[in-house]
N, C-alpha and C positions, 0 to 999 in steps of 0.2 A: 503495500499499499504505499503510495507517494504523498508526502505532505505536498498541501494545497499552498501551501505561504505562510503568510502572515494568520492568524485569528483575529477574529473580529468582536471578542471578546474574551475578558480572563477567563482564567478556571480559578480552582479554589482548592489549597491545600492546607494542612497540618504540619508543621514542623514540630519537631519531639525532643525533647530532653530528657534525660536522665541522672539518678543518681548518681551511675556505675563512673562518669567522666571523671577521669584523673589530670590534675594538670601539672608544670611544675612547681607551680607552689602550694598547691593545696587538692583536698577533694570538695569539690563545690557540689552546694545543693541541686538538683533539677532545676529549681526557681532561682538561686541566684546566675546560674549558669546559665538561661534563657532569660534572666536582666540584661545581664553581662552582655550576650550575641547582640540584643536589641538599641542596647546605649551602642556600640560597635559599629551597628549597623548592615553586618556579615553574616551569614550564617553558613557555616562549614559543611559540605558533603562527603561519605567516602564513595568509593570506585561501587561496592556495592547497596546503597544508599538507595532503599524504594523512591521512584519518582522522582531521582534526580535529574535525569534527561528529557523528565518530560515540564518540570518547570521553567518556564519562560518568560522574560521580562512583561512585565502588567498583572502578573496572575498575583491573587490577594493571597496570606497565609496568616495563619493563627496559630500563634505559638502554645505548646501545653507540656507542661513541667509534668512529667512522671514522677513518679519515686514516692518515698514514704516521708524524705524529707522536711522542711520548712515549706508549707504550700507545695506539699506534692499532690499530685492528680490533679492540677486547675492550671485553666486554661488565663494566660497572663497580658497577650497583645497582640496585637495585628500589623501588619505591613503590607508594603507592595513591592516586587519582586523589581529592583530597577535594573539587575543584570542575570541574567540566566545561571545556574553552575558553572563557570568554567575550572581548567584545570590552571593548577598553578605549575609554573619552571621551580625548579628544585629547589637554586637560588632563594625567586619570591617567597616559597615553604621555610626557608630557612630563615630570613628576614622577617617573617610576622614572626617565629614560632620566638627567635629572639628578640624582639621587641615585647612580647607578649599580646599578640596578634589573638583573638579568640581566646585567652585568657590562657598564653602558652600552649595551645594543643595545635596538633599538623593535621589537617588536611588536604587530601588532595584537588580538592574542590570547594570554591567558595562564589556564593551568589551575593552580591551587594542590595542591601533591603534599603529603601527611602518610606516619607511617608507613616515612619515608627508610630504606633499607640499603646502606651502601657497602661494598662488597665489601672484604674485608682485600688479597684480590690480585688484578686486575681478570682476567678469564674471556677467555681467545685466543679467537677465535673459528673462524681455519683448524682445530684438531684437534677439531671439532667440527662442522663442514658435511656432513658424509656420514651424519650424526647429523637433522638439522633439516628438519624438512618442508618450508619455506618455499623451501627451496633447492634448485632439483627437477633440477639438474645439478653436481651437486658437482666433476664435474674441467671442467668449462666453464670457458675461461675469464673469462666474462662472469657467474659463481656468483655474484655479488653483488650484482647488477644491482636484487632485490629491494628491499635498503635503501637505495636513495634517493626522496625523497621527504617525508623527515623523519621518518618513522612508518609500522608496519608493524605491521597485525594479526597474531595466531598464535596457538597452539595452549595450550590448556591443558597439554598435557603437553610442546610447546617452552618454555615458560615453565619449568615444575619443573624440569624437565631443565639448564635452562641457572641457576638455583640452587643445583640440589646442586652440578654444575659449581664453583659458589664457593666449597662448600665442603670440594671436593676438591684445588683447586689449588694449588700450591702446598706441599703435603703430600707430594709424591712423595719 
């Protein structure tokens, strides 16, 4: 199947962090790592990160901090993809690593983000699992399985529902 050039509308993705990330400086919680990446306006991808090749300029992303530590299992912010994930030369990767880019992590690919919006209050996923179309069995033990792999393509409806929740969480 051939690509037909530019897409007319953006797609929507969840970018996922976990407590398992270790850096030169420390072991950050998924939440701390997500905030750092949003602040930096860059997102690192590995060769096998799901959807790495599908993410394009203009796509919208919402960031999910998995894990059990501080603000784990919450959505923390949104952004627009400014540049799709692109490979970095070894020299660029080492320069970013030494300067603390991506909090001292090394990734083979980076995407730049723009129009970053960090939620004032993180949005817990547990209260929303029955409303999210990508969670097929909300009562199952393994309901979070779709959130494994670094990213997940989602519907526009799910994206905007989560954004709306960010405006209402904490106001009850």
